[in-house]
C-alpha positions in Angstrom: 4.8 -31.3 -74.1 8.0 -30.0 -75.1 11.5 -32.0 -73.8 14.7 -30.6 -73.7 17.9 -32.2 -73.3 21.1 -31.5 -71.8 24.0 -32.5 -73.2 26.4 -33.9 -71.0 29.8 -32.1 -70.5 32.7 -33.8 -72.0 35.3 -35.0 -69.9 38.5 -33.3 -70.1 41.9 -34.8 -69.9 45.6 -33.5 -69.9 48.6 -36.1 -70.7 51.6 -34.5 -69.8 55.0 -36.7 -70.3 58.0 -35.5 -72.4 57.7 -38.6 -74.1 56.0 -39.0 -77.6 55.3 -42.7 -77.6 54.0 -42.7 -73.7 51.8 -39.5 -74.4 50.2 -41.2 -78.1 49.4 -44.5 -75.6 47.9 -42.8 -72.9 45.9 -40.6 -75.4 44.5 -43.5 -77.0 43.8 -45.8 -73.7 41.8 -42.7 -72.9 40.1 -42.3 -76.2 38.9 -46.0 -76.3 37.5 -45.7 -73.0 34.4 -44.5 -74.4 32.6 -41.3 -73.9 32.7 -37.7 -75.1 36.4 -36.8 -74.0 38.6 -33.7 -75.2 42.2 -34.9 -74.5 45.1 -32.0 -74.0 48.8 -32.8 -74.4 51.8 -31.3 -72.8 55.2 -32.3 -73.2 57.0 -30.1 -70.4 56.1 -28.6 -66.8 55.1 -25.4 -68.3 53.2 -26.4 -71.2 51.3 -28.4 -68.4 50.7 -26.0 -66.1 49.5 -23.4 -69.1 46.7 -25.8 -70.0 45.5 -26.1 -66.4 45.2 -22.4 -65.8 43.4 -22.3 -69.0 41.3 -25.2 -69.0 39.1 -27.1 -66.5 40.5 -30.5 -66.6 38.8 -33.6 -64.9 41.7 -36.2 -65.0 45.7 -35.7 -65.3 48.3 -38.1 -66.0 51.5 -36.2 -65.5 54.8 -37.5 -65.9 57.2 -36.6 -62.7 60.4 -36.2 -64.9 59.7 -33.7 -67.5 61.4 -30.8 -68.2 61.5 -27.0 -67.1 59.2 -28.1 -64.1 59.0 -31.5 -63.0 55.6 -33.2 -62.6 56.0 -33.2 -58.7 56.2 -29.2 -58.9 52.7 -29.4 -61.1 51.1 -31.6 -58.7 52.2 -29.5 -55.9 51.1 -25.9 -57.5 47.9 -27.6 -58.1 47.5 -29.1 -54.7 44.6 -27.4 -52.5 43.2 -25.7 -55.6 39.1 -25.3 -55.9 39.5 -27.3 -58.6 42.2 -29.4 -58.3 42.2 -32.3 -61.5 42.1 -36.0 -60.9 46.4 -36.6 -60.7 47.3 -39.8 -62.0 51.4 -39.3 -61.7 53.8 -41.3 -64.0 57.3 -42.5 -63.0 59.5 -45.1 -64.2 60.5 -45.8 -60.9 58.4 -46.6 -57.5 60.3 -44.7 -55.4 59.4 -44.7 -51.6 59.9 -41.0 -50.9 58.5 -39.8 -54.1 55.4 -41.7 -53.7 54.7 -40.7 -49.9 55.1 -36.8 -51.9 52.3 -37.9 -53.9 50.4 -39.1 -51.4 50.6 -36.2 -49.1 49.9 -34.1 -52.4 46.5 -35.5 -52.7 47.8 -37.8 -56.3 45.1 -40.3 -56.9 47.1 -43.0 -58.1 50.9 -43.3 -59.0 51.6 -45.4 -62.3 54.7 -47.0 -62.6 56.2 -47.6 -66.4 55.7 -49.8 -68.0 51.5 -50.1 -67.4 49.2 -51.3 -69.7 45.9 -49.7 -70.5 44.3 -51.2 -67.8 46.0 -48.9 -65.3 44.6 -45.8 -67.4 40.6 -47.5 -67.7 40.9 -48.1 -64.0 41.6 -44.3 -63.2 38.7 -42.9 -65.8 36.5 -45.8 -64.5 37.5 -44.2 -60.7 36.9 -40.6 -61.9 33.3 -41.5 -63.3 32.3 -43.1 -60.1 33.9 -40.7 -57.5 32.1 -37.7 -59.7 29.0 -39.6 -59.5 26.5 -38.3 -56.5 26.5 -40.7 -53.4 23.6 -40.6 -51.2 24.6 -41.6 -47.6 22.4 -41.7 -44.2 24.5 -41.0 -41.2 22.8 -42.6 -38.3 24.2 -41.8 -34.7 22.6 -40.4 -31.4 25.6 -37.9 -30.5 25.3 -35.0 -32.4 28.3 -34.2 -32.0 29.5 -36.8 -33.7 27.2 -36.6 -36.4 29.0 -33.0 -36.9 32.6 -35.1 -36.6 31.7 -37.9 -38.9 30.3 -35.2 -41.5 33.5 -33.3 -41.5 35.3 -36.4 -42.1 32.4 -37.4 -45.1 32.8 -34.1 -46.8 36.9 -34.5 -47.0 36.1 -37.7 -49.1 36.9 -37.8 -52.7 33.6 -39.0 -53.6 30.8 -36.3 -53.8 28.0 -37.3 -51.2 24.9 -36.1 -50.6 25.0 -36.9 -46.7 21.5 -37.0 -44.5 21.7 -37.1 -41.2 19.4 -39.2 -38.2 19.7 -39.5 -34.5 18.1 -42.7 -33.9 17.2 -45.8 -35.7 13.7 -45.1 -36.0 13.8 -41.7 -37.7 17.0 -43.1 -39.6 14.5 -46.0 -41.3 11.6 -43.6 -42.0 13.9 -40.9 -43.6 15.5 -44.1 -45.6 12.0 -45.1 -46.6 11.4 -41.6 -47.9 14.3 -40.9 -49.7 16.8 -43.8 -49.9 20.5 -43.7 -49.7 23.5 -45.5 -51.4 25.5 -46.4 -48.4 24.1 -45.8 -44.3 26.6 -45.4 -41.6 25.3 -46.9 -38.4 26.7 -46.4 -34.9 26.3 -49.8 -33.1 25.9 -48.0 -29.1 22.8 -46.4 -29.9 20.3 -46.2 -26.7 16.9 -47.8 -27.9 17.1 -49.1 -31.1 20.8 -50.2 -31.4 23.1 -50.3 -34.4 22.5 -54.1 -34.9 18.4 -54.1 -34.8 18.6 -50.8 -37.2 20.9 -52.6 -39.5 18.2 -55.5 -39.6 15.3 -53.4 -39.6 17.0 -52.0 -43.0 18.2 -55.6 -43.9 14.4 -56.6 -43.9 13.4 -53.6 -45.9 16.3 -53.9 -48.8 18.4 -56.8 -48.7 20.8 -55.1 -50.7 21.3 -52.1 -49.0 25.0 -51.1 -48.3 25.9 -50.7 -44.5 28.7 -49.6 -42.6 28.8 -50.4 -38.7 31.0 -48.0 -36.6 31.9 -47.7 -32.9 34.6 -46.8 -30.8 35.1 -50.8 -29.2 36.9 -52.9 -31.1 35.7 -56.0 -29.5 32.0 -54.6 -30.2 33.0 -54.6 -34.2 34.5 -57.8 -34.0 31.3 -59.1 -32.2 29.0 -57.6 -34.8 30.8 -59.1 -37.8 28.1 -61.8 -38.0 25.5 -59.5 -38.5 26.8 -59.1 -42.3 27.8 -55.3 -42.6 29.5 -54.4 -45.6 32.2 -52.6 -43.6 33.3 -51.8 -40.1 35.0 -48.6 -38.9 36.4 -48.2 -35.4 36.3 -44.5 -34.6 38.0 -42.3 -34.5 38.5 -43.0 -38.6 39.8 -40.5 -41.3 38.6 -39.7 -44.6 41.7 -42.1 -46.0 39.5 -44.7 -43.7 36.2 -43.8 -45.7 37.5 -43.6 -49.0 38.9 -47.3 -48.3 35.5 -48.5 -47.4 33.8 -46.8 -50.6 36.4 -48.1 -53.2 36.1 -51.6 -51.6 32.1 -51.3 -51.8 32.0 -49.9 -55.4 34.2 -52.6 -56.5 36.8 -50.0 -57.3 40.8 -50.9 -57.3 42.5 -49.3 -54.8 45.4 -46.6 -55.6 48.7 -47.1 -54.6 47.8 -50.9 -54.4 50.9 -52.4 -56.2 53.0 -50.0 -54.6 55.1 -50.1 -51.4 53.6 -48.1 -48.8 
């Protein structure tokens, strides 16, 4: 039998900084991360835009204070693009207004000089996990709620493959046929409620990752003894989902050492 192998696509990274020392530092940290990697370099904002326009770029380390066009404008021009890179912006200051702007423009992280190679490794490791397909099972008795939460999950930075179930029994049957990395379960379902559904899943697989959801904070507080991995109070936002998933996968939160 003939076996063919598909070569994994090389990671493509842009390092844009007008300071040659910092370009070399980030480039070497990227190459030290391992794997097949192509590193593009830019010394100005225009060069960065040209690279982003003419190359597939997965991760972009972009200094905010570059000549011609600054890094913030580079990010803004790419905001909402069909294939927006995983931006880690770089600055010499932790300016609250600039940080808030980068958050609004969906820049993944904000690195303040001087930073170490661990900061670069952290961004690359998160990108690696985010771009892996994560199987999600969403369990809620309300079709309307399922539709709303699916739309929220679709806006997560994580690449999610989503399956749905309307009750605990069908959810478990689906999970037995098609395991999921994370199961989101509504607490207040008729018949087999969320707590009972969680116990059945844990009996089948003690290591299953479960997120319990409810519109009632009291219900969530009472359910904490059930030992779910996380709890979400409805209504929640895509960033709340991303926060839960970062913690579940042991990823350091972006902007974690900066003022909100």
